[in-house]
mmCIF file of the C-alpha atoms, coordinates in Angstrom:
data_MODEL
# 
_entry.id   MODEL 
# 
loop_
_atom_site.group_PDB 
_atom_site.id 
_atom_site.type_symbol 
_atom_site.label_atom_id 
_atom_site.label_alt_id 
_atom_site.label_comp_id 
_atom_site.label_asym_id 
_atom_site.label_entity_id 
_atom_site.label_seq_id 
_atom_site.pdbx_PDB_ins_code 
_atom_site.Cartn_x 
_atom_site.Cartn_y 
_atom_site.Cartn_z 
_atom_site.occupancy 
_atom_site.B_iso_or_equiv 
_atom_site.pdbx_formal_charge 
_atom_site.auth_seq_id 
_atom_site.auth_comp_id 
_atom_site.auth_asym_id 
_atom_site.auth_atom_id 
_atom_site.pdbx_PDB_model_num 
ATOM 1   C CA . UNK A 1 1   ? 79.850  -0.699  53.790  1.00 0.00 ? 1   UNK A CA 1 
ATOM 2   C CA . UNK A 1 2   ? 83.004  -2.781  51.028  1.00 0.00 ? 2   UNK A CA 1 
ATOM 3   C CA . UNK A 1 3   ? 85.517  -0.512  52.366  1.00 0.00 ? 3   UNK A CA 1 
ATOM 4   C CA . UNK A 1 4   ? 84.487  -1.807  55.590  1.00 0.00 ? 4   UNK A CA 1 
ATOM 5   C CA . UNK A 1 5   ? 84.798  -5.215  55.393  1.00 0.00 ? 5   UNK A CA 1 
ATOM 6   C CA . UNK A 1 6   ? 88.428  -4.867  53.912  1.00 0.00 ? 6   UNK A CA 1 
ATOM 7   C CA . UNK A 1 7   ? 89.501  -2.874  56.715  1.00 0.00 ? 7   UNK A CA 1 
ATOM 8   C CA . UNK A 1 8   ? 87.974  -5.582  59.586  1.00 0.00 ? 8   UNK A CA 1 
ATOM 9   C CA . UNK A 1 9   ? 89.671  -8.367  56.914  1.00 0.00 ? 9   UNK A CA 1 
ATOM 10  C CA . UNK A 1 10  ? 93.573  -6.280  57.272  1.00 0.00 ? 10  UNK A CA 1 
ATOM 11  C CA . UNK A 1 11  ? 92.873  -5.685  61.468  1.00 0.00 ? 11  UNK A CA 1 
ATOM 12  C CA . UNK A 1 12  ? 91.831  -9.255  62.096  1.00 0.00 ? 12  UNK A CA 1 
ATOM 13  C CA . UNK A 1 13  ? 95.201  -10.571 59.717  1.00 0.00 ? 13  UNK A CA 1 
ATOM 14  C CA . UNK A 1 14  ? 97.190  -7.982  61.018  1.00 0.00 ? 14  UNK A CA 1 
ATOM 15  C CA . UNK A 1 15  ? 96.229  -9.324  64.717  1.00 0.00 ? 15  UNK A CA 1 
ATOM 16  C CA . UNK A 1 16  ? 96.718  -12.562 63.865  1.00 0.00 ? 16  UNK A CA 1 
ATOM 17  C CA . UNK A 1 17  ? 100.070 -12.082 63.022  1.00 0.00 ? 17  UNK A CA 1 
ATOM 18  C CA . UNK A 1 18  ? 101.015 -10.298 66.035  1.00 0.00 ? 18  UNK A CA 1 
ATOM 19  C CA . UNK A 1 19  ? 99.813  -13.121 68.056  1.00 0.00 ? 19  UNK A CA 1 
ATOM 20  C CA . UNK A 1 20  ? 101.052 -16.135 65.847  1.00 0.00 ? 20  UNK A CA 1 
ATOM 21  C CA . UNK A 1 21  ? 104.648 -13.890 66.598  1.00 0.00 ? 21  UNK A CA 1 
ATOM 22  C CA . UNK A 1 22  ? 103.882 -13.853 70.087  1.00 0.00 ? 22  UNK A CA 1 
ATOM 23  C CA . UNK A 1 23  ? 103.702 -17.142 70.362  1.00 0.00 ? 23  UNK A CA 1 
ATOM 24  C CA . UNK A 1 24  ? 106.316 -18.379 67.791  1.00 0.00 ? 24  UNK A CA 1 
ATOM 25  C CA . UNK A 1 25  ? 108.392 -15.562 70.260  1.00 0.00 ? 25  UNK A CA 1 
ATOM 26  C CA . UNK A 1 26  ? 107.411 -17.677 73.442  1.00 0.00 ? 26  UNK A CA 1 
ATOM 27  C CA . UNK A 1 27  ? 108.540 -20.819 72.143  1.00 0.00 ? 27  UNK A CA 1 
ATOM 28  C CA . UNK A 1 28  ? 111.528 -19.921 71.515  1.00 0.00 ? 28  UNK A CA 1 
ATOM 29  C CA . UNK A 1 29  ? 112.613 -18.734 74.976  1.00 0.00 ? 29  UNK A CA 1 
ATOM 30  C CA . UNK A 1 30  ? 116.598 -19.504 75.611  1.00 0.00 ? 30  UNK A CA 1 
ATOM 31  C CA . UNK A 1 31  ? 116.690 -21.883 78.025  1.00 0.00 ? 31  UNK A CA 1 
ATOM 32  C CA . UNK A 1 32  ? 119.655 -22.302 80.305  1.00 0.00 ? 32  UNK A CA 1 
ATOM 33  C CA . UNK A 1 33  ? 121.930 -24.842 81.993  1.00 0.00 ? 33  UNK A CA 1 
ATOM 34  C CA . UNK A 1 34  ? 123.587 -22.612 84.018  1.00 0.00 ? 34  UNK A CA 1 
ATOM 35  C CA . UNK A 1 35  ? 124.616 -18.695 85.086  1.00 0.00 ? 35  UNK A CA 1 
ATOM 36  C CA . UNK A 1 36  ? 127.026 -16.317 86.572  1.00 0.00 ? 36  UNK A CA 1 
ATOM 37  C CA . UNK A 1 37  ? 124.608 -13.408 87.397  1.00 0.00 ? 37  UNK A CA 1 
ATOM 38  C CA . UNK A 1 38  ? 126.387 -9.994  88.559  1.00 0.00 ? 38  UNK A CA 1 
ATOM 39  C CA . UNK A 1 39  ? 123.759 -8.143  90.592  1.00 0.00 ? 39  UNK A CA 1 
ATOM 40  C CA . UNK A 1 40  ? 124.454 -4.639  91.297  1.00 0.00 ? 40  UNK A CA 1 
ATOM 41  C CA . UNK A 1 41  ? 123.566 -3.773  95.294  1.00 0.00 ? 41  UNK A CA 1 
ATOM 42  C CA . UNK A 1 42  ? 124.110 -0.918  97.318  1.00 0.00 ? 42  UNK A CA 1 
ATOM 43  C CA . UNK A 1 43  ? 124.573 -0.375  100.909 1.00 0.00 ? 43  UNK A CA 1 
ATOM 44  C CA . UNK A 1 44  ? 124.386 2.695   101.440 1.00 0.00 ? 44  UNK A CA 1 
ATOM 45  C CA . UNK A 1 45  ? 124.104 5.641   98.662  1.00 0.00 ? 45  UNK A CA 1 
ATOM 46  C CA . UNK A 1 46  ? 124.278 9.691   98.781  1.00 0.00 ? 46  UNK A CA 1 
ATOM 47  C CA . UNK A 1 47  ? 121.281 11.054  98.326  1.00 0.00 ? 47  UNK A CA 1 
ATOM 48  C CA . UNK A 1 48  ? 121.623 14.805  100.303 1.00 0.00 ? 48  UNK A CA 1 
ATOM 49  C CA . UNK A 1 49  ? 123.581 16.935  99.283  1.00 0.00 ? 49  UNK A CA 1 
ATOM 50  C CA . UNK A 1 50  ? 122.970 19.056  103.219 1.00 0.00 ? 50  UNK A CA 1 
ATOM 51  C CA . UNK A 1 51  ? 125.128 15.918  104.740 1.00 0.00 ? 51  UNK A CA 1 
ATOM 52  C CA . UNK A 1 52  ? 127.978 16.553  102.429 1.00 0.00 ? 52  UNK A CA 1 
ATOM 53  C CA . UNK A 1 53  ? 129.388 12.678  101.445 1.00 0.00 ? 53  UNK A CA 1 
ATOM 54  C CA . UNK A 1 54  ? 127.267 11.509  104.445 1.00 0.00 ? 54  UNK A CA 1 
ATOM 55  C CA . UNK A 1 55  ? 125.946 7.984   103.426 1.00 0.00 ? 55  UNK A CA 1 
ATOM 56  C CA . UNK A 1 56  ? 122.002 7.179   103.699 1.00 0.00 ? 56  UNK A CA 1 
ATOM 57  C CA . UNK A 1 57  ? 122.257 3.878   104.651 1.00 0.00 ? 57  UNK A CA 1 
ATOM 58  C CA . UNK A 1 58  ? 120.105 0.904   103.435 1.00 0.00 ? 58  UNK A CA 1 
ATOM 59  C CA . UNK A 1 59  ? 118.709 -2.481  104.254 1.00 0.00 ? 59  UNK A CA 1 
ATOM 60  C CA . UNK A 1 60  ? 118.878 -5.138  100.996 1.00 0.00 ? 60  UNK A CA 1 
ATOM 61  C CA . UNK A 1 61  ? 117.505 -7.775  99.703  1.00 0.00 ? 61  UNK A CA 1 
ATOM 62  C CA . UNK A 1 62  ? 118.968 -9.874  97.156  1.00 0.00 ? 62  UNK A CA 1 
ATOM 63  C CA . UNK A 1 63  ? 116.453 -11.631 95.640  1.00 0.00 ? 63  UNK A CA 1 
ATOM 64  C CA . UNK A 1 64  ? 116.413 -14.742 93.660  1.00 0.00 ? 64  UNK A CA 1 
ATOM 65  C CA . UNK A 1 65  ? 112.920 -16.349 91.855  1.00 0.00 ? 65  UNK A CA 1 
ATOM 66  C CA . UNK A 1 66  ? 112.644 -19.658 89.502  1.00 0.00 ? 66  UNK A CA 1 
ATOM 67  C CA . UNK A 1 67  ? 110.491 -19.210 86.459  1.00 0.00 ? 67  UNK A CA 1 
ATOM 68  C CA . UNK A 1 68  ? 110.109 -22.835 85.398  1.00 0.00 ? 68  UNK A CA 1 
ATOM 69  C CA . UNK A 1 69  ? 107.285 -24.117 86.063  1.00 0.00 ? 69  UNK A CA 1 
ATOM 70  C CA . UNK A 1 70  ? 108.781 -27.726 86.429  1.00 0.00 ? 70  UNK A CA 1 
ATOM 71  C CA . UNK A 1 71  ? 112.145 -27.992 86.713  1.00 0.00 ? 71  UNK A CA 1 
ATOM 72  C CA . UNK A 1 72  ? 114.319 -27.155 89.848  1.00 0.00 ? 72  UNK A CA 1 
ATOM 73  C CA . UNK A 1 73  ? 117.678 -24.874 89.835  1.00 0.00 ? 73  UNK A CA 1 
ATOM 74  C CA . UNK A 1 74  ? 120.995 -25.758 92.201  1.00 0.00 ? 74  UNK A CA 1 
ATOM 75  C CA . UNK A 1 75  ? 122.707 -22.559 93.335  1.00 0.00 ? 75  UNK A CA 1 
ATOM 76  C CA . UNK A 1 76  ? 126.821 -22.986 93.338  1.00 0.00 ? 76  UNK A CA 1 
ATOM 77  C CA . UNK A 1 77  ? 127.334 -19.888 95.253  1.00 0.00 ? 77  UNK A CA 1 
ATOM 78  C CA . UNK A 1 78  ? 126.038 -16.536 96.395  1.00 0.00 ? 78  UNK A CA 1 
ATOM 79  C CA . UNK A 1 79  ? 129.211 -14.085 96.661  1.00 0.00 ? 79  UNK A CA 1 
ATOM 80  C CA . UNK A 1 80  ? 129.105 -10.567 98.190  1.00 0.00 ? 80  UNK A CA 1 
ATOM 81  C CA . UNK A 1 81  ? 131.965 -7.980  97.404  1.00 0.00 ? 81  UNK A CA 1 
ATOM 82  C CA . UNK A 1 82  ? 132.231 -4.378  98.039  1.00 0.00 ? 82  UNK A CA 1 
ATOM 83  C CA . UNK A 1 83  ? 133.229 -1.749  95.970  1.00 0.00 ? 83  UNK A CA 1 
ATOM 84  C CA . UNK A 1 84  ? 136.750 -2.203  95.249  1.00 0.00 ? 84  UNK A CA 1 
ATOM 85  C CA . UNK A 1 85  ? 136.281 -5.876  94.353  1.00 0.00 ? 85  UNK A CA 1 
ATOM 86  C CA . UNK A 1 86  ? 137.135 -8.041  97.433  1.00 0.00 ? 86  UNK A CA 1 
ATOM 87  C CA . UNK A 1 87  ? 135.348 -10.489 98.694  1.00 0.00 ? 87  UNK A CA 1 
ATOM 88  C CA . UNK A 1 88  ? 133.347 -10.021 102.095 1.00 0.00 ? 88  UNK A CA 1 
ATOM 89  C CA . UNK A 1 89  ? 131.218 -12.753 101.970 1.00 0.00 ? 89  UNK A CA 1 
ATOM 90  C CA . UNK A 1 90  ? 129.685 -15.929 100.781 1.00 0.00 ? 90  UNK A CA 1 
ATOM 91  C CA . UNK A 1 91  ? 125.469 -16.451 101.164 1.00 0.00 ? 91  UNK A CA 1 
ATOM 92  C CA . UNK A 1 92  ? 125.811 -20.199 100.403 1.00 0.00 ? 92  UNK A CA 1 
ATOM 93  C CA . UNK A 1 93  ? 128.082 -22.992 102.206 1.00 0.00 ? 93  UNK A CA 1 
ATOM 94  C CA . UNK A 1 94  ? 126.226 -25.549 100.261 1.00 0.00 ? 94  UNK A CA 1 
ATOM 95  C CA . UNK A 1 95  ? 124.793 -25.512 97.051  1.00 0.00 ? 95  UNK A CA 1 
ATOM 96  C CA . UNK A 1 96  ? 120.933 -25.037 97.638  1.00 0.00 ? 96  UNK A CA 1 
ATOM 97  C CA . UNK A 1 97  ? 117.647 -26.448 95.458  1.00 0.00 ? 97  UNK A CA 1 
ATOM 98  C CA . UNK A 1 98  ? 114.908 -23.891 94.388  1.00 0.00 ? 98  UNK A CA 1 
ATOM 99  C CA . UNK A 1 99  ? 112.014 -25.870 93.082  1.00 0.00 ? 99  UNK A CA 1 
ATOM 100 C CA . UNK A 1 100 ? 109.991 -24.930 90.367  1.00 0.00 ? 100 UNK A CA 1 
ATOM 101 C CA . UNK A 1 101 ? 108.644 -21.154 90.741  1.00 0.00 ? 101 UNK A CA 1 
ATOM 102 C CA . UNK A 1 102 ? 110.738 -20.729 93.902  1.00 0.00 ? 102 UNK A CA 1 
ATOM 103 C CA . UNK A 1 103 ? 112.456 -18.745 95.388  1.00 0.00 ? 103 UNK A CA 1 
ATOM 104 C CA . UNK A 1 104 ? 114.847 -17.511 98.227  1.00 0.00 ? 104 UNK A CA 1 
ATOM 105 C CA . UNK A 1 105 ? 116.220 -14.627 99.484  1.00 0.00 ? 105 UNK A CA 1 
ATOM 106 C CA . UNK A 1 106 ? 119.525 -12.796 101.095 1.00 0.00 ? 106 UNK A CA 1 
ATOM 107 C CA . UNK A 1 107 ? 119.828 -9.659  103.120 1.00 0.00 ? 107 UNK A CA 1 
ATOM 108 C CA . UNK A 1 108 ? 122.496 -7.675  103.987 1.00 0.00 ? 108 UNK A CA 1 
ATOM 109 C CA . UNK A 1 109 ? 121.408 -5.290  107.096 1.00 0.00 ? 109 UNK A CA 1 
ATOM 110 C CA . UNK A 1 110 ? 121.436 -0.857  107.193 1.00 0.00 ? 110 UNK A CA 1 
ATOM 111 C CA . UNK A 1 111 ? 123.990 -1.975  109.396 1.00 0.00 ? 111 UNK A CA 1 
ATOM 112 C CA . UNK A 1 112 ? 126.295 -3.659  106.643 1.00 0.00 ? 112 UNK A CA 1 
ATOM 113 C CA . UNK A 1 113 ? 128.223 -0.406  105.486 1.00 0.00 ? 113 UNK A CA 1 
ATOM 114 C CA . UNK A 1 114 ? 131.841 -2.272  104.431 1.00 0.00 ? 114 UNK A CA 1 
ATOM 115 C CA . UNK A 1 115 ? 130.171 -3.050  100.935 1.00 0.00 ? 115 UNK A CA 1 
ATOM 116 C CA . UNK A 1 116 ? 129.681 0.609   100.050 1.00 0.00 ? 116 UNK A CA 1 
ATOM 117 C CA . UNK A 1 117 ? 127.826 2.283   97.196  1.00 0.00 ? 117 UNK A CA 1 
ATOM 118 C CA . UNK A 1 118 ? 129.629 -0.339  94.591  1.00 0.00 ? 118 UNK A CA 1 
ATOM 119 C CA . UNK A 1 119 ? 128.642 -3.643  96.301  1.00 0.00 ? 119 UNK A CA 1 
ATOM 120 C CA . UNK A 1 120 ? 127.825 -6.296  94.455  1.00 0.00 ? 120 UNK A CA 1 
ATOM 121 C CA . UNK A 1 121 ? 126.728 -10.143 94.523  1.00 0.00 ? 121 UNK A CA 1 
ATOM 122 C CA . UNK A 1 122 ? 127.913 -12.793 92.043  1.00 0.00 ? 122 UNK A CA 1 
ATOM 123 C CA . UNK A 1 123 ? 125.266 -15.683 91.960  1.00 0.00 ? 123 UNK A CA 1 
ATOM 124 C CA . UNK A 1 124 ? 126.257 -18.891 90.183  1.00 0.00 ? 124 UNK A CA 1 
ATOM 125 C CA . UNK A 1 125 ? 123.895 -21.314 89.044  1.00 0.00 ? 125 UNK A CA 1 
ATOM 126 C CA . UNK A 1 126 ? 123.124 -24.770 87.485  1.00 0.00 ? 126 UNK A CA 1 
ATOM 127 C CA . UNK A 1 127 ? 119.802 -26.839 86.566  1.00 0.00 ? 127 UNK A CA 1 
ATOM 128 C CA . UNK A 1 128 ? 120.026 -30.756 84.825  1.00 0.00 ? 128 UNK A CA 1 
ATOM 129 C CA . UNK A 1 129 ? 117.943 -29.685 82.145  1.00 0.00 ? 129 UNK A CA 1 
ATOM 130 C CA . UNK A 1 130 ? 117.153 -26.648 80.407  1.00 0.00 ? 130 UNK A CA 1 
ATOM 131 C CA . UNK A 1 131 ? 115.139 -24.002 82.421  1.00 0.00 ? 131 UNK A CA 1 
ATOM 132 C CA . UNK A 1 132 ? 113.675 -20.139 81.657  1.00 0.00 ? 132 UNK A CA 1 
ATOM 133 C CA . UNK A 1 133 ? 116.164 -17.629 82.846  1.00 0.00 ? 133 UNK A CA 1 
ATOM 134 C CA . UNK A 1 134 ? 115.839 -16.758 87.004  1.00 0.00 ? 134 UNK A CA 1 
ATOM 135 C CA . UNK A 1 135 ? 114.965 -13.183 87.956  1.00 0.00 ? 135 UNK A CA 1 
ATOM 136 C CA . UNK A 1 136 ? 117.980 -12.354 90.277  1.00 0.00 ? 136 UNK A CA 1 
ATOM 137 C CA . UNK A 1 137 ? 117.723 -8.880  91.516  1.00 0.00 ? 137 UNK A CA 1 
ATOM 138 C CA . UNK A 1 138 ? 119.138 -6.172  94.674  1.00 0.00 ? 138 UNK A CA 1 
ATOM 139 C CA . UNK A 1 139 ? 115.961 -4.549  96.351  1.00 0.00 ? 139 UNK A CA 1 
ATOM 140 C CA . UNK A 1 140 ? 117.322 -1.939  98.465  1.00 0.00 ? 140 UNK A CA 1 
ATOM 141 C CA . UNK A 1 141 ? 115.465 -0.076  101.202 1.00 0.00 ? 141 UNK A CA 1 
ATOM 142 C CA . UNK A 1 142 ? 115.991 2.845   103.313 1.00 0.00 ? 142 UNK A CA 1 
ATOM 143 C CA . UNK A 1 143 ? 114.418 5.519   105.622 1.00 0.00 ? 143 UNK A CA 1 
ATOM 144 C CA . UNK A 1 144 ? 115.730 8.519   107.736 1.00 0.00 ? 144 UNK A CA 1 
ATOM 145 C CA . UNK A 1 145 ? 114.442 12.067  109.241 1.00 0.00 ? 145 UNK A CA 1 
ATOM 146 C CA . UNK A 1 146 ? 110.499 11.107  107.597 1.00 0.00 ? 146 UNK A CA 1 
ATOM 147 C CA . UNK A 1 147 ? 112.474 10.253  103.546 1.00 0.00 ? 147 UNK A CA 1 
ATOM 148 C CA . UNK A 1 148 ? 112.452 6.720   102.680 1.00 0.00 ? 148 UNK A CA 1 
ATOM 149 C CA . UNK A 1 149 ? 113.740 5.434   99.362  1.00 0.00 ? 149 UNK A CA 1 
ATOM 150 C CA . UNK A 1 150 ? 113.780 2.160   97.632  1.00 0.00 ? 150 UNK A CA 1 
ATOM 151 C CA . UNK A 1 151 ? 114.102 0.755   94.170  1.00 0.00 ? 151 UNK A CA 1 
ATOM 152 C CA . UNK A 1 152 ? 115.485 -2.559  92.699  1.00 0.00 ? 152 UNK A CA 1 
ATOM 153 C CA . UNK A 1 153 ? 118.409 -3.315  90.659  1.00 0.00 ? 153 UNK A CA 1 
ATOM 154 C CA . UNK A 1 154 ? 118.365 -6.409  88.159  1.00 0.00 ? 154 UNK A CA 1 
ATOM 155 C CA . UNK A 1 155 ? 121.373 -8.807  87.839  1.00 0.00 ? 155 UNK A CA 1 
ATOM 156 C CA . UNK A 1 156 ? 123.176 -9.473  84.542  1.00 0.00 ? 156 UNK A CA 1 
ATOM 157 C CA . UNK A 1 157 ? 124.369 -12.382 83.172  1.00 0.00 ? 157 UNK A CA 1 
ATOM 158 C CA . UNK A 1 158 ? 128.042 -12.779 82.855  1.00 0.00 ? 158 UNK A CA 1 
ATOM 159 C CA . UNK A 1 159 ? 129.141 -16.300 81.765  1.00 0.00 ? 159 UNK A CA 1 
ATOM 160 C CA . UNK A 1 160 ? 126.123 -18.565 80.935  1.00 0.00 ? 160 UNK A CA 1 
ATOM 161 C CA . UNK A 1 161 ? 125.552 -22.198 79.349  1.00 0.00 ? 161 UNK A CA 1 
ATOM 162 C CA . UNK A 1 162 ? 122.253 -22.624 77.153  1.00 0.00 ? 162 UNK A CA 1 
ATOM 163 C CA . UNK A 1 163 ? 121.119 -25.533 75.850  1.00 0.00 ? 163 UNK A CA 1 
# 
C-alpha cells in the first residue's frame, strides 16, 4: 500500500511538472512585429509516368490566418513567383488589414501554368504590437480522370523581427 501511495505521488508530481512546463512554454511564445514568409506553391506536379512529363495541373489557395486573438496584422505584399524566381504577379494592390483571428485567401487558378512546379509566394506583413505568428500555407488540389490529389505546404519565415 505504501508503494502504491508513493507511485501515485510520483505520477502526480510528474504530471504537475509537465503541466507547468507547457504553461511556461505557452507564455514564452515569440511575438512578431513583422515577417517575410516564403510559401512553396505548386501550380502543377508530375504524377503519372504514363503521361511522360505531362503536368498534372492544380488549383492552389494561399491561406493567411491571423492567430492572434487580440491584435490585427497588416499584409504589405503578396507576390507570386515562378520556378526561376521571376515575379509573375502582385496579388495585393494595397495593404490589407486582417483583424484578430481573421483570415484571407488568394487563388491561383488551375489554368495558370506559368508558375510551374517550383512556384512560390513571398508574403510580407507587419503589426503595431507583437502578435502570435500567423499561419501562412498553400493548399493544392486537382482532379483528372477519376484521380484526385491534394496537399498543403507551410510557409517558412525568411526574414522577421520579434518584439
